[in-house]
Each structure stands twice: as C-alpha cells, then as structure tokens.
N, CA, C and O atoms as a Tripos MOL2 file, in Angstrom:
@<TRIPOS>MOLECULE
protein
  308   307    77     0     0
PROTEIN
NO_CHARGES

@<TRIPOS>ATOM
      1 N          20.4710    0.5400    3.3570 N.3       1 MET1
      2 CA         19.8320    1.5050    2.4370 C.3       1 MET1
      3 C          19.6190    2.7020    3.3390 C.2       1 MET1
      4 O          19.1270    2.5670    4.4590 O.2       1 MET1
      5 N          20.0000    3.9070    2.8350 N.am      2 PRO2
      6 CA         20.0250    5.1290    3.5700 C.3       2 PRO2
      7 C          18.5390    5.3050    3.9970 C.2       2 PRO2
      8 O          17.6120    5.0820    3.2200 O.2       2 PRO2
      9 N          18.3590    5.7490    5.3700 N.am      3 ARG3
     10 CA         16.8920    6.1850    5.8740 C.3       3 ARG3
     11 C          16.1830    7.1950    5.1800 C.2       3 ARG3
     12 O          14.9550    7.2250    5.1020 O.2       3 ARG3
     13 N          17.0670    8.1420    4.6040 N.am      4 SER4
     14 CA         16.4410    9.2570    3.8770 C.3       4 SER4
     15 C          15.7590    8.8670    2.4410 C.2       4 SER4
     16 O          15.1500    9.6920    1.7590 O.2       4 SER4
     17 N          15.9340    7.5670    2.0950 N.am      5 LEU5
     18 CA         15.5290    7.2920    0.9600 C.3       5 LEU5
     19 C          14.2410    6.2930    1.0040 C.2       5 LEU5
     20 O          13.7070    5.7840    0.0190 O.2       5 LEU5
     21 N          13.8400    6.1160    2.4530 N.am      6 ASP6
     22 CA         12.7430    5.3830    2.6900 C.3       6 ASP6
     23 C          11.5360    5.6130    1.7890 C.2       6 ASP6
     24 O          11.2150    6.7650    1.4980 O.2       6 ASP6
     25 N          10.8440    4.5450    1.3310 N.am      7 SER7
     26 CA          9.5890    4.6210    0.5060 C.3       7 SER7
     27 C           8.6520    3.7200    1.0840 C.2       7 SER7
     28 O           8.5360    3.4000    2.2670 O.2       7 SER7
     29 N           7.9320    3.3160   -0.0110 N.am      8 CYS8
     30 CA          6.6900    2.2540    0.2820 C.3       8 CYS8
     31 C           6.9380    0.9720   -0.3200 C.2       8 CYS8
     32 O           6.1240    0.0750   -0.1030 O.2       8 CYS8
     33 N           8.0220    0.7340   -1.1040 N.am      9 HIS9
     34 CA          8.3590   -0.3800   -1.6280 C.3       9 HIS9
     35 C           9.7900   -0.6890   -1.7360 C.2       9 HIS9
     36 O          10.6060    0.1990   -1.9850 O.2       9 HIS9
     37 N          10.1660   -2.0590   -1.5360 N.am     10 THR10
     38 CA         11.5670   -2.2050   -1.4750 C.3      10 THR10
     39 C          11.5560   -3.8170   -2.2100 C.2      10 THR10
     40 O          10.8100   -4.7690   -1.9780 O.2      10 THR10
     41 N          12.7270   -3.6760   -3.2020 N.am     11 ALA11
     42 CA         13.0170   -4.8710   -3.7920 C.3      11 ALA11
     43 C          14.3750   -5.2230   -3.9980 C.2      11 ALA11
     44 O          15.1730   -4.2890   -4.0760 O.2      11 ALA11
     45 N          14.7970   -6.3860   -4.1010 N.am     12 VAL12
     46 CA         16.2630   -6.6550   -4.6160 C.3      12 VAL12
     47 C          16.1620   -7.4840   -5.7880 C.2      12 VAL12
     48 O          15.5190   -8.5280   -5.8950 O.2      12 VAL12
     49 N          17.0200   -6.7840   -6.8400 N.am     13 VAL13
     50 CA         16.9090   -7.3700   -8.1830 C.3      13 VAL13
     51 C          18.5560   -7.5280   -8.5060 C.2      13 VAL13
     52 O          19.4300   -6.6630   -8.4470 O.2      13 VAL13
     53 N          18.6470   -8.8290   -8.8370 N.am     14 GLN14
     54 CA         20.0620   -9.3370   -9.0500 C.3      14 GLN14
     55 C          21.1620   -8.5720   -8.2440 C.2      14 GLN14
     56 O          22.1670   -8.1330   -8.8030 O.2      14 GLN14
     57 N          20.9010   -8.4190   -6.7690 N.am     15 GLY15
     58 CA         21.7310   -8.0750   -5.7290 C.3      15 GLY15
     59 C          21.8340   -6.5030   -5.3970 C.2      15 GLY15
     60 O          22.4940   -5.9830   -4.4980 O.2      15 GLY15
     61 N          20.9420   -5.8290   -6.4350 N.am     16 TYR16
     62 CA         20.6070   -4.3920   -6.2430 C.3      16 TYR16
     63 C          19.3800   -4.0960   -5.3340 C.2      16 TYR16
     64 O          18.3100   -4.6820   -5.4970 O.2      16 TYR16
     65 N          19.5740   -3.2030   -4.4130 N.am     17 VAL17
     66 CA         18.2800   -2.7530   -3.7200 C.3      17 VAL17
     67 C          17.6910   -1.6020   -4.4470 C.2      17 VAL17
     68 O          18.3220   -0.5960   -4.7710 O.2      17 VAL17
     69 N          16.3250   -1.8420   -4.6990 N.am     18 ILE18
     70 CA         15.5950   -0.8500   -5.4890 C.3      18 ILE18
     71 C          14.4450   -0.3090   -4.4430 C.2      18 ILE18
     72 O          13.7030   -1.1560   -3.9440 O.2      18 ILE18
     73 N          14.2750    1.0940   -4.0920 N.am     19 GLU19
     74 CA         13.5350    1.5140   -3.1100 C.3      19 GLU19
     75 C          12.5900    2.4120   -3.7130 C.2      19 GLU19
     76 O          13.0650    3.3920   -4.2870 O.2      19 GLU19
     77 N          11.3840    2.2740   -3.6930 N.am     20 GLY20
     78 CA         10.3760    3.2940   -4.0120 C.3      20 GLY20
     79 C          10.2420    3.0050   -5.6260 C.2      20 GLY20
     80 O          10.5710    2.0030   -6.2600 O.2      20 GLY20
     81 N           9.6570    4.2100   -6.0570 N.am     21 HIS21
     82 CA          9.1010    4.2530   -7.5710 C.3      21 HIS21
     83 C          10.0770    4.7320   -8.5040 C.2      21 HIS21
     84 O          10.0180    5.8010   -9.1110 O.2      21 HIS21
     85 N          11.2100    3.6440   -8.5940 N.am     22 VAL22
     86 CA         12.2830    3.9120   -9.5910 C.3      22 VAL22
     87 C          11.8690    3.2990  -11.0360 C.2      22 VAL22
     88 O          11.5260    2.1410  -11.2750 O.2      22 VAL22
     89 N          11.9830    4.2930  -11.8550 N.am     23 PRO23
     90 CA         11.7320    3.9350  -13.3000 C.3      23 PRO23
     91 C          12.3130    2.5920  -13.9000 C.2      23 PRO23
     92 O          13.5400    2.4980  -13.9580 O.2      23 PRO23
     93 N          11.5400    1.5580  -14.3450 N.am     24 ALA24
     94 CA         12.1190    0.5880  -15.0160 C.3      24 ALA24
     95 C          13.4980    0.7380  -15.7730 C.2      24 ALA24
     96 O          14.5030    0.0780  -15.5090 O.2      24 ALA24
     97 N          13.3940    1.7180  -16.7660 N.am     25 ASP25
     98 CA         14.4200    2.0430  -17.7420 C.3      25 ASP25
     99 C          15.8560    2.2130  -16.7350 C.2      25 ASP25
    100 O          16.9360    1.8820  -17.2250 O.2      25 ASP25
    101 N          15.8110    2.5950  -15.7110 N.am     26 LEU26
    102 CA         16.8430    3.1530  -14.6690 C.3      26 LEU26
    103 C          17.3450    1.7870  -14.1160 C.2      26 LEU26
    104 O          18.5520    1.5420  -14.0980 O.2      26 LEU26
    105 N          16.3620    0.8410  -13.6360 N.am     27 ILE27
    106 CA         16.8260   -0.6090  -13.3010 C.3      27 ILE27
    107 C          17.3930   -1.2980  -14.1800 C.2      27 ILE27
    108 O          18.4460   -1.8890  -13.9400 O.2      27 ILE27
    109 N          16.7500   -1.3430  -15.4260 N.am     28 LYS28
    110 CA         17.4880   -1.9900  -16.5830 C.3      28 LYS28
    111 C          18.8100   -1.4980  -16.7000 C.2      28 LYS28
    112 O          19.7180   -2.3100  -16.8790 O.2      28 LYS28
    113 N          19.0740   -0.1700  -16.6170 N.am     29 LYS29
    114 CA         20.3680    0.4630  -17.0500 C.3      29 LYS29
    115 C          21.4780   -0.0820  -15.7700 C.2      29 LYS29
    116 O          22.6490   -0.3590  -16.0310 O.2      29 LYS29
    117 N          21.0280   -0.1560  -14.6820 N.am     30 VAL30
    118 CA         22.0130   -0.7630  -13.4800 C.3      30 VAL30
    119 C          22.3040   -2.0500  -13.7410 C.2      30 VAL30
    120 O          23.4340   -2.4910  -13.5320 O.2      30 VAL30
    121 N          21.1660   -2.9090  -14.2990 N.am     31 LEU31
    122 CA         21.4790   -4.1670  -14.2780 C.3      31 LEU31
    123 C          22.3360   -4.5240  -15.7170 C.2      31 LEU31
    124 O          22.9030   -5.6070  -15.8610 O.2      31 LEU31
    125 N          22.3430   -3.5660  -16.6460 N.am     32 ALA32
    126 CA         23.3290   -3.8990  -17.9280 C.3      32 ALA32
    127 C          24.6130   -3.3490  -17.5040 C.2      32 ALA32
    128 O          25.5990   -4.0560  -17.7130 O.2      32 ALA32
    129 N          24.7660   -2.2850  -16.9820 N.am     33 ASP33
    130 CA         25.9900   -1.4980  -16.6050 C.3      33 ASP33
    131 C          26.7080   -1.9400  -15.3590 C.2      33 ASP33
    132 O          27.9070   -1.6820  -15.2550 O.2      33 ASP33
    133 N          26.0030   -2.6550  -14.3040 N.am     34 LYS34
    134 CA         26.7220   -3.0860  -13.3670 C.3      34 LYS34
    135 C          27.5940   -2.2510  -12.5700 C.2      34 LYS34
    136 O          28.7290   -2.6190  -12.2690 O.2      34 LYS34
    137 N          27.0740   -1.0690  -12.1950 N.am     35 PRO35
    138 CA         28.0600   -0.2010  -11.3510 C.3      35 PRO35
    139 C          28.1740   -0.7010  -10.0350 C.2      35 PRO35
    140 O          27.4470   -1.5800   -9.5710 O.2      35 PRO35
    141 N          29.1340   -0.1080   -9.4120 N.am     36 SER36
    142 CA         29.4510   -0.4600   -8.0500 C.3      36 SER36
    143 C          28.7040    0.4470   -7.1470 C.2      36 SER36
    144 O          29.1480    1.4810   -6.6490 O.2      36 SER36
    145 N          27.4090   -0.1010   -6.9760 N.am     37 LEU37
    146 CA         26.0810    0.4650   -6.1950 C.3      37 LEU37
    147 C          25.5360   -0.5240   -5.2400 C.2      37 LEU37
    148 O          25.5260   -1.7210   -5.5290 O.2      37 LEU37
    149 N          25.1100   -0.1050   -4.1820 N.am     38 GLN38
    150 CA         24.3780   -0.9560   -3.2240 C.3      38 GLN38
    151 C          22.6870   -0.9660   -3.9750 C.2      38 GLN38
    152 O          21.9330   -1.9380   -3.9250 O.2      38 GLN38
    153 N          22.3580    0.3960   -4.6630 N.am     39 GLY39
    154 CA         20.9290    0.2300   -5.1200 C.3      39 GLY39
    155 C          20.7370    1.5540   -5.5680 C.2      39 GLY39
    156 O          21.6400    2.3870   -5.6400 O.2      39 GLY39
    157 N          19.3210    1.7800   -5.9270 N.am     40 LEU40
    158 CA         18.6440    3.0900   -6.2050 C.3      40 LEU40
    159 C          17.4930    3.3490   -5.4900 C.2      40 LEU40
    160 O          16.7660    2.3970   -5.2070 O.2      40 LEU40
    161 N          17.1820    4.5270   -5.1290 N.am     41 GLY41
    162 CA         15.9100    4.9620   -4.5630 C.3      41 GLY41
    163 C          15.2980    6.1080   -4.8710 C.2      41 GLY41
    164 O          16.1040    7.0120   -5.0930 O.2      41 GLY41
    165 N          14.1650    6.4140   -4.9700 N.am     42 VAL42
    166 CA         13.1740    7.4870   -4.8640 C.3      42 VAL42
    167 C          12.4390    7.5270   -3.7360 C.2      42 VAL42
    168 O          11.5690    6.6980   -3.4680 O.2      42 VAL42
    169 N          12.8090    8.6610   -2.9000 N.am     43 ALA43
    170 CA         12.1320    9.1410   -1.6020 C.3      43 ALA43
    171 C          10.6660    9.4100   -1.7370 C.2      43 ALA43
    172 O          10.2270   10.0710   -2.6780 O.2      43 ALA43
    173 N          10.0270    8.9820   -0.9470 N.am     44 GLY44
    174 CA          8.4060    9.4630   -0.9980 C.3      44 GLY44
    175 C           7.9480    8.8110   -2.1500 C.2      44 GLY44
    176 O           8.5620    8.0110   -2.8560 O.2      44 GLY44
    177 N           6.6400    9.2970   -2.2850 N.am     45 MET45
    178 CA          5.9010    8.7100   -3.6750 C.3      45 MET45
    179 C           5.4440   10.1730   -4.4630 C.2      45 MET45
    180 O           4.3090   10.6440   -4.3910 O.2      45 MET45
    181 N           6.5020   10.7400   -5.1760 N.am     46 PRO46
    182 CA          6.1630   11.6950   -6.2190 C.3      46 PRO46
    183 C           5.1420   11.5480   -7.1800 C.2      46 PRO46
    184 O           5.1540   10.5140   -7.8470 O.2      46 PRO46
    185 N           4.1340   12.5090   -7.4050 N.am     47 ILE47
    186 CA          3.1850   12.2460   -8.6290 C.3      47 ILE47
    187 C           3.8020   12.3770   -9.8090 C.2      47 ILE47
    188 O           4.4970   13.3590  -10.0690 O.2      47 ILE47
    189 N           3.6020   11.3900  -10.6320 N.am     48 GLY48
    190 CA          4.3300   11.1800  -12.0270 C.3      48 GLY48
    191 C           5.3370   10.2250  -11.9550 C.2      48 GLY48
    192 O           5.7530    9.7830  -13.0260 O.2      48 GLY48
    193 N           5.8140    9.8150  -10.9180 N.am     49 SER49
    194 CA          6.5610    8.5380  -10.9960 C.3      49 SER49
    195 C           5.9470    7.1840  -11.2920 C.2      49 SER49
    196 O           4.7230    7.1140  -11.1800 O.2      49 SER49
    197 N           6.6270    6.0760  -11.6590 N.am     50 PRO50
    198 CA          6.0400    5.0600  -12.0900 C.3      50 PRO50
    199 C           4.9550    4.5260  -10.7640 C.2      50 PRO50
    200 O           5.2580    4.5050   -9.5710 O.2      50 PRO50
    201 N           3.8520    4.1850  -11.2730 N.am     51 GLY51
    202 CA          2.7870    3.7650  -10.2990 C.3      51 GLY51
    203 C           1.9320    4.8910   -9.5850 C.2      51 GLY51
    204 O           0.8820    4.6520   -8.9870 O.2      51 GLY51
    205 N           2.5530    6.2620   -9.7280 N.am     52 MET52
    206 CA          1.9320    7.2510   -9.0980 C.3      52 MET52
    207 C           1.4750    8.3580  -10.0460 C.2      52 MET52
    208 O           1.6170    9.5560   -9.8000 O.2      52 MET52
    209 N           0.8430    7.7960  -11.2880 N.am     53 GLU53
    210 CA          0.3490    8.5730  -12.1070 C.3      53 GLU53
    211 C          -0.5500    9.9090  -11.7010 C.2      53 GLU53
    212 O          -1.2490    9.6720  -10.7160 O.2      53 GLU53
    213 N          -0.6890   11.1390  -12.1760 N.am     54 GLY54
    214 CA         -1.5460   12.0180  -11.5930 C.3      54 GLY54
    215 C          -0.9300   13.2230  -12.1690 C.2      54 GLY54
    216 O           0.1640   13.1520  -12.7300 O.2      54 GLY54
    217 N          -1.6940   14.5200  -12.0380 N.am     55 SER55
    218 CA         -1.2920   15.6840  -12.6670 C.3      55 SER55
    219 C          -1.5430   16.8010  -11.6530 C.2      55 SER55
    220 O          -2.5420   16.8420  -10.9350 O.2      55 SER55
    221 N          -0.6190   17.6490  -11.6500 N.am     56 PRO56
    222 CA          0.5360   17.9180  -12.3230 C.3      56 PRO56
    223 C           1.7840   16.9160  -12.0590 C.2      56 PRO56
    224 O           1.9500   16.6930  -10.8590 O.2      56 PRO56
    225 N           2.6250   16.3160  -12.8610 N.am     57 PRO57
    226 CA          3.7180   15.5080  -12.4620 C.3      57 PRO57
    227 C           4.5290   16.3640  -11.7020 C.2      57 PRO57
    228 O           4.5180   17.5730  -11.9330 O.2      57 PRO57
    229 N           5.4380   15.7330  -10.5630 N.am     58 GLN58
    230 CA          6.3330   16.3490   -9.9150 C.3      58 GLN58
    231 C           7.6020   16.0100  -10.3070 C.2      58 GLN58
    232 O           7.8260   14.8130  -10.4900 O.2      58 GLN58
    233 N           8.6520   16.9650  -10.5070 N.am     59 PRO59
    234 CA         10.0250   16.6200  -10.7200 C.3      59 PRO59
    235 C          10.5640   15.6820   -9.5310 C.2      59 PRO59
    236 O          10.1970   15.9030   -8.3770 O.2      59 PRO59
    237 N          11.3430   14.7490   -9.8040 N.am     60 TYR60
    238 CA         11.9450   13.8670   -8.5730 C.3      60 TYR60
    239 C          13.2350   13.4350   -8.8460 C.2      60 TYR60
    240 O          13.5470   13.4040  -10.0360 O.2      60 TYR60
    241 N          14.0850   13.0850   -7.9960 N.am     61 ASN61
    242 CA         15.3360   12.4270   -8.1180 C.3      61 ASN61
    243 C          15.3940   11.1450   -7.9070 C.2      61 ASN61
    244 O          14.7900   10.6880   -6.9370 O.2      61 ASN61
    245 N          16.0270   10.4130   -8.6490 N.am     62 VAL62
    246 CA         16.6260    8.8950   -8.4740 C.3      62 VAL62
    247 C          17.9080    9.0820   -7.7130 C.2      62 VAL62
    248 O          18.7570    9.8480   -8.1690 O.2      62 VAL62
    249 N          18.1040    8.4570   -6.6220 N.am     63 MET63
    250 CA         19.3770    8.7950   -6.1240 C.3      63 MET63
    251 C          20.0900    7.1480   -6.1610 C.2      63 MET63
    252 O          19.4180    6.1160   -6.1560 O.2      63 MET63
    253 N          21.4590    7.2090   -6.1960 N.am     64 ALA64
    254 CA         22.1480    6.0040   -6.0850 C.3      64 ALA64
    255 C          22.8270    5.8670   -4.6520 C.2      64 ALA64
    256 O          23.2670    6.9120   -4.1700 O.2      64 ALA64
    257 N          22.9580    4.7210   -3.9370 N.am     65 PHE65
    258 CA         23.6740    4.7280   -2.8460 C.3      65 PHE65
    259 C          24.4660    3.4680   -2.8130 C.2      65 PHE65
    260 O          24.1530    2.4960   -3.5010 O.2      65 PHE65
    261 N          25.6620    3.4870   -1.8820 N.am     66 ASP66
    262 CA         26.6670    2.5300   -1.9990 C.3      66 ASP66
    263 C          26.5990    1.7020   -0.6010 C.2      66 ASP66
    264 O          25.6970    2.0400    0.1650 O.2      66 ASP66
    265 N          27.2310    0.9350   -0.3040 N.am     67 LYS67
    266 CA         27.3060    0.0270    0.8340 C.3      67 LYS67
    267 C          27.6850    0.9300    2.1500 C.2      67 LYS67
    268 O          27.3370    0.5560    3.2700 O.2      67 LYS67
    269 N          28.4450    2.1820    1.9380 N.am     68 ASN68
    270 CA         28.6760    2.9720    2.9040 C.3      68 ASN68
    271 C          27.5710    3.8490    3.3350 C.2      68 ASN68
    272 O          27.6960    4.5170    4.3620 O.2      68 ASN68
    273 N          26.3950    3.8970    2.5530 N.am     69 GLY69
    274 CA         25.3710    4.7970    2.7940 C.3      69 GLY69
    275 C          25.6050    6.0550    2.1470 C.2      69 GLY69
    276 O          24.7560    6.9270    2.3310 O.2      69 GLY69
    277 N          26.7080    6.3460    1.3410 N.am     70 ASP70
    278 CA         26.8620    7.5940    0.5020 C.3      70 ASP70
    279 C          25.8090    7.5380   -0.5740 C.2      70 ASP70
    280 O          25.5780    6.5060   -1.2040 O.2      70 ASP70
    281 N          25.2140    8.6120   -0.7540 N.am     71 ILE71
    282 CA         24.0100    8.9750   -1.9060 C.3      71 ILE71
    283 C          24.5970   10.0040   -2.7260 C.2      71 ILE71
    284 O          25.2590   10.9710   -2.3490 O.2      71 ILE71
    285 N          24.2230    9.6230   -4.0700 N.am     72 GLN72
    286 CA         24.4960   10.5480   -5.1280 C.3      72 GLN72
    287 C          23.3420   10.5820   -5.9760 C.2      72 GLN72
    288 O          22.4840    9.7000   -5.9880 O.2      72 GLN72
    289 N          23.3340   11.6520   -6.7110 N.am     73 LEU73
    290 CA         22.1390   11.6750   -7.7530 C.3      73 LEU73
    291 C          22.3440   10.7620   -8.9340 C.2      73 LEU73
    292 O          23.4130   10.7780   -9.5440 O.2      73 LEU73
    293 N          21.4050   10.0100   -9.2560 N.am     74 TYR74
    294 CA         21.6070    9.0760  -10.4340 C.3      74 TYR74
    295 C          20.8750    9.6200  -11.7650 C.2      74 TYR74
    296 O          21.3210    9.5530  -12.9100 O.2      74 TYR74
    297 N          19.6780   10.1590  -11.3610 N.am     75 ALA75
    298 CA         18.8490   10.5880  -12.6260 C.3      75 ALA75
    299 C          17.7900   11.5170  -12.0340 C.2      75 ALA75
    300 O          17.3050   11.2400  -10.9370 O.2      75 ALA75
    301 N          17.4000   12.6310  -12.7210 N.am     76 HIS76
    302 CA         16.5290   13.4940  -12.5660 C.3      76 HIS76
    303 C          15.4400   13.3770  -13.4620 C.2      76 HIS76
    304 O          15.7080   13.5030  -14.6570 O.2      76 HIS76
    305 N          14.2300   13.1560  -13.1240 N.am     77 ARG77
    306 CA         13.1360   12.7520  -13.8040 C.3      77 ARG77
    307 C          11.8400   14.0670  -13.4950 C.2      77 ARG77
    308 O          10.7210   13.9620  -13.9980 O.2      77 ARG77
@<TRIPOS>BOND
     1     1     2 1
     2     2     3 1
     3     3     4 2
     4     3     5 am
     5     5     6 1
     6     6     7 1
     7     7     8 2
     8     7     9 am
     9     9    10 1
    10    10    11 1
    11    11    12 2
    12    11    13 am
    13    13    14 1
    14    14    15 1
    15    15    16 2
    16    15    17 am
    17    17    18 1
    18    18    19 1
    19    19    20 2
    20    19    21 am
    21    21    22 1
    22    22    23 1
    23    23    24 2
    24    23    25 am
    25    25    26 1
    26    26    27 1
    27    27    28 2
    28    27    29 am
    29    29    30 1
    30    30    31 1
    31    31    32 2
    32    31    33 am
    33    33    34 1
    34    34    35 1
    35    35    36 2
    36    35    37 am
    37    37    38 1
    38    38    39 1
    39    39    40 2
    40    39    41 am
    41    41    42 1
    42    42    43 1
    43    43    44 2
    44    43    45 am
    45    45    46 1
    46    46    47 1
    47    47    48 2
    48    47    49 am
    49    49    50 1
    50    50    51 1
    51    51    52 2
    52    51    53 am
    53    53    54 1
    54    54    55 1
    55    55    56 2
    56    55    57 am
    57    57    58 1
    58    58    59 1
    59    59    60 2
    60    59    61 am
    61    61    62 1
    62    62    63 1
    63    63    64 2
    64    63    65 am
    65    65    66 1
    66    66    67 1
    67    67    68 2
    68    67    69 am
    69    69    70 1
    70    70    71 1
    71    71    72 2
    72    71    73 am
    73    73    74 1
    74    74    75 1
    75    75    76 2
    76    75    77 am
    77    77    78 1
    78    78    79 1
    79    79    80 2
    80    79    81 am
    81    81    82 1
    82    82    83 1
    83    83    84 2
    84    83    85 am
    85    85    86 1
    86    86    87 1
    87    87    88 2
    88    87    89 am
    89    89    90 1
    90    90    91 1
    91    91    92 2
    92    91    93 am
    93    93    94 1
    94    94    95 1
    95    95    96 2
    96    95    97 am
    97    97    98 1
    98    98    99 1
    99    99   100 2
   100    99   101 am
   101   101   102 1
   102   102   103 1
   103   103   104 2
   104   103   105 am
   105   105   106 1
   106   106   107 1
   107   107   108 2
   108   107   109 am
   109   109   110 1
   110   110   111 1
   111   111   112 2
   112   111   113 am
   113   113   114 1
   114   114   115 1
   115   115   116 2
   116   115   117 am
   117   117   118 1
   118   118   119 1
   119   119   120 2
   120   119   121 am
   121   121   122 1
   122   122   123 1
   123   123   124 2
   124   123   125 am
   125   125   126 1
   126   126   127 1
   127   127   128 2
   128   127   129 am
   129   129   130 1
   130   130   131 1
   131   131   132 2
   132   131   133 am
   133   133   134 1
   134   134   135 1
   135   135   136 2
   136   135   137 am
   137   137   138 1
   138   138   139 1
   139   139   140 2
   140   139   141 am
   141   141   142 1
   142   142   143 1
   143   143   144 2
   144   143   145 am
   145   145   146 1
   146   146   147 1
   147   147   148 2
   148   147   149 am
   149   149   150 1
   150   150   151 1
   151   151   152 2
   152   151   153 am
   153   153   154 1
   154   154   155 1
   155   155   156 2
   156   155   157 am
   157   157   158 1
   158   158   159 1
   159   159   160 2
   160   159   161 am
   161   161   162 1
   162   162   163 1
   163   163   164 2
   164   163   165 am
   165   165   166 1
   166   166   167 1
   167   167   168 2
   168   167   169 am
   169   169   170 1
   170   170   171 1
   171   171   172 2
   172   171   173 am
   173   173   174 1
   174   174   175 1
   175   175   176 2
   176   175   177 am
   177   177   178 1
   178   178   179 1
   179   179   180 2
   180   179   181 am
   181   181   182 1
   182   182   183 1
   183   183   184 2
   184   183   185 am
   185   185   186 1
   186   186   187 1
   187   187   188 2
   188   187   189 am
   189   189   190 1
   190   190   191 1
   191   191   192 2
   192   191   193 am
   193   193   194 1
   194   194   195 1
   195   195   196 2
   196   195   197 am
   197   197   198 1
   198   198   199 1
   199   199   200 2
   200   199   201 am
   201   201   202 1
   202   202   203 1
   203   203   204 2
   204   203   205 am
   205   205   206 1
   206   206   207 1
   207   207   208 2
   208   207   209 am
   209   209   210 1
   210   210   211 1
   211   211   212 2
   212   211   213 am
   213   213   214 1
   214   214   215 1
   215   215   216 2
   216   215   217 am
   217   217   218 1
   218   218   219 1
   219   219   220 2
   220   219   221 am
   221   221   222 1
   222   222   223 1
   223   223   224 2
   224   223   225 am
   225   225   226 1
   226   226   227 1
   227   227   228 2
   228   227   229 am
   229   229   230 1
   230   230   231 1
   231   231   232 2
   232   231   233 am
   233   233   234 1
   234   234   235 1
   235   235   236 2
   236   235   237 am
   237   237   238 1
   238   238   239 1
   239   239   240 2
   240   239   241 am
   241   241   242 1
   242   242   243 1
   243   243   244 2
   244   243   245 am
   245   245   246 1
   246   246   247 1
   247   247   248 2
   248   247   249 am
   249   249   250 1
   250   250   251 1
   251   251   252 2
   252   251   253 am
   253   253   254 1
   254   254   255 1
   255   255   256 2
   256   255   257 am
   257   257   258 1
   258   258   259 1
   259   259   260 2
   260   259   261 am
   261   261   262 1
   262   262   263 1
   263   263   264 2
   264   263   265 am
   265   265   266 1
   266   266   267 1
   267   267   268 2
   268   267   269 am
   269   269   270 1
   270   270   271 1
   271   271   272 2
   272   271   273 am
   273   273   274 1
   274   274   275 1
   275   275   276 2
   276   275   277 am
   277   277   278 1
   278   278   279 1
   279   279   280 2
   280   279   281 am
   281   281   282 1
   282   282   283 1
   283   283   284 2
   284   283   285 am
   285   285   286 1
   286   286   287 1
   287   287   288 2
   288   287   289 am
   289   289   290 1
   290   290   291 1
   291   291   292 2
   292   291   293 am
   293   293   294 1
   294   294   295 1
   295   295   296 2
   296   295   297 am
   297   297   298 1
   298   298   299 1
   299   299   300 2
   300   299   301 am
   301   301   302 1
   302   302   303 1
   303   303   304 2
   304   303   305 am
   305   305   306 1
   306   306   307 1
   307   307   308 2
@<TRIPOS>SUBSTRUCTURE
     1 MET1         2 RESIDUE 1 A MET
     2 PRO2         6 RESIDUE 1 A PRO
     3 ARG3        10 RESIDUE 1 A ARG
     4 SER4        14 RESIDUE 1 A SER
     5 LEU5        18 RESIDUE 1 A LEU
     6 ASP6        22 RESIDUE 1 A ASP
     7 SER7        26 RESIDUE 1 A SER
     8 CYS8        30 RESIDUE 1 A CYS
     9 HIS9        34 RESIDUE 1 A HIS
    10 THR10       38 RESIDUE 1 A THR
    11 ALA11       42 RESIDUE 1 A ALA
    12 VAL12       46 RESIDUE 1 A VAL
    13 VAL13       50 RESIDUE 1 A VAL
    14 GLN14       54 RESIDUE 1 A GLN
    15 GLY15       58 RESIDUE 1 A GLY
    16 TYR16       62 RESIDUE 1 A TYR
    17 VAL17       66 RESIDUE 1 A VAL
    18 ILE18       70 RESIDUE 1 A ILE
    19 GLU19       74 RESIDUE 1 A GLU
    20 GLY20       78 RESIDUE 1 A GLY
    21 HIS21       82 RESIDUE 1 A HIS
    22 VAL22       86 RESIDUE 1 A VAL
    23 PRO23       90 RESIDUE 1 A PRO
    24 ALA24       94 RESIDUE 1 A ALA
    25 ASP25       98 RESIDUE 1 A ASP
    26 LEU26      102 RESIDUE 1 A LEU
    27 ILE27      106 RESIDUE 1 A ILE
    28 LYS28      110 RESIDUE 1 A LYS
    29 LYS29      114 RESIDUE 1 A LYS
    30 VAL30      118 RESIDUE 1 A VAL
    31 LEU31      122 RESIDUE 1 A LEU
    32 ALA32      126 RESIDUE 1 A ALA
    33 ASP33      130 RESIDUE 1 A ASP
    34 LYS34      134 RESIDUE 1 A LYS
    35 PRO35      138 RESIDUE 1 A PRO
    36 SER36      142 RESIDUE 1 A SER
    37 LEU37      146 RESIDUE 1 A LEU
    38 GLN38      150 RESIDUE 1 A GLN
    39 GLY39      154 RESIDUE 1 A GLY
    40 LEU40      158 RESIDUE 1 A LEU
    41 GLY41      162 RESIDUE 1 A GLY
    42 VAL42      166 RESIDUE 1 A VAL
    43 ALA43      170 RESIDUE 1 A ALA
    44 GLY44      174 RESIDUE 1 A GLY
    45 MET45      178 RESIDUE 1 A MET
    46 PRO46      182 RESIDUE 1 A PRO
    47 ILE47      186 RESIDUE 1 A ILE
    48 GLY48      190 RESIDUE 1 A GLY
    49 SER49      194 RESIDUE 1 A SER
    50 PRO50      198 RESIDUE 1 A PRO
    51 GLY51      202 RESIDUE 1 A GLY
    52 MET52      206 RESIDUE 1 A MET
    53 GLU53      210 RESIDUE 1 A GLU
    54 GLY54      214 RESIDUE 1 A GLY
    55 SER55      218 RESIDUE 1 A SER
    56 PRO56      222 RESIDUE 1 A PRO
    57 PRO57      226 RESIDUE 1 A PRO
    58 GLN58      230 RESIDUE 1 A GLN
    59 PRO59      234 RESIDUE 1 A PRO
    60 TYR60      238 RESIDUE 1 A TYR
    61 ASN61      242 RESIDUE 1 A ASN
    62 VAL62      246 RESIDUE 1 A VAL
    63 MET63      250 RESIDUE 1 A MET
    64 ALA64      254 RESIDUE 1 A ALA
    65 PHE65      258 RESIDUE 1 A PHE
    66 ASP66      262 RESIDUE 1 A ASP
    67 LYS67      266 RESIDUE 1 A LYS
    68 ASN68      270 RESIDUE 1 A ASN
    69 GLY69      274 RESIDUE 1 A GLY
    70 ASP70      278 RESIDUE 1 A ASP
    71 ILE71      282 RESIDUE 1 A ILE
    72 GLN72      286 RESIDUE 1 A GLN
    73 LEU73      290 RESIDUE 1 A LEU
    74 TYR74      294 RESIDUE 1 A TYR
    75 ALA75      298 RESIDUE 1 A ALA
    76 HIS76      302 RESIDUE 1 A HIS
    77 ARG77      306 RESIDUE 1 A ARG
C-alpha cells in the first residue's frame, strides 16, 4: 500500500486492501466490479467521511492503487 494513503484503519476484503475511511458504497462497487486494483484508500481522517461525522464536512478523495503502487483518483466525496 502506498505510504501516502496511510490512515488509521486497514482491512482486507475479498483480497482488496481498504485503508482509512472509505465509504461502504465504494467498497461494494469494487467487490461487484472486481477491477484490477490492489485496493482503495482515504488519506488522513477527513471530517464527513464515514466514522468521522462533523461539521462542516471536508471534501476528500478516495484513491485506488495497484500492486505497483501507482495511485489514481477513484472517487471524490
């Protein structure tokens, strides 16, 4: 997993690494679509992400990464 996506929680779900406060709908999408990714990550703990409720919510990016450590934007929330 790329160090730039380090966060507070890590899980492996059906072979995909999930790092940080990734929304459940995006995890479900990855599991349904089965893209050729290593996983998804949200860096830090942005206010408004799942489990980090608060006001005002901060926009944040959910990033996808592959086995080579290449990172790309998966979703913006």
